[in-house]
C-alpha angles and dihedrals in degrees: 000000000000124000129196118205104199111201101166139343119000102186130154107337089009089059089049092051092049091048091049089063122086095228132024125202117185137188122227091264094056116120130184134200145143094231093185098107089058091061098039098257133124115240115268142147095090096303095115090055100036105039099057090049090056104039106011133252102287098052090042094054091047091054092043098044099044101040086212124150115245120206125232094263092053090047091051092048091050092049096249091118118051091196132018113200135175110278093238093058099038098107094043093049095043092050091047090052091047090050089051091053091047090060091063124098106273094214094049092047093047093049092045091052091049091050094049095049092043090052091059089068104036143061122258098261097057089042091055091048091053089047092056090047091051092045090055090050090050093048090053093052127103087229090064091051089049090049092053092046092048091049092051091046092046094236137117113273121243106215122198102184094250 
């Protein structure tokens, strides 16, 4: 998983980088915008593909057409930010969330990410087929066995990505 910690303006390529991440956490001073219309350019750098998948067509076109900057509260309301946190605790909260993600089973997380992004471009049936394939791969992993042992022993699992 990838995580963006947005501490200020994410405009143009900054918006593209934030959108390219799976999860976005922003502080109260974060602002977002396409910026391109203000300098006579069409939007590019992945924004036309990424942004509508995150926040929908209407909000995406508003951001792209206007070139306006949207504050952190607007971005959170639109769904661009997964989490909006006080500016003074942004780094602490983003790092805590990243640590939490890092405790997950790497194989399971990687396969889940692949399934989710694949499902955006396919019908239900191929998506289900890939899901069963991924589940079988996960079941065969050492991490799954560790997860089951840890659950039975009422302790935190220690995953190794195998």
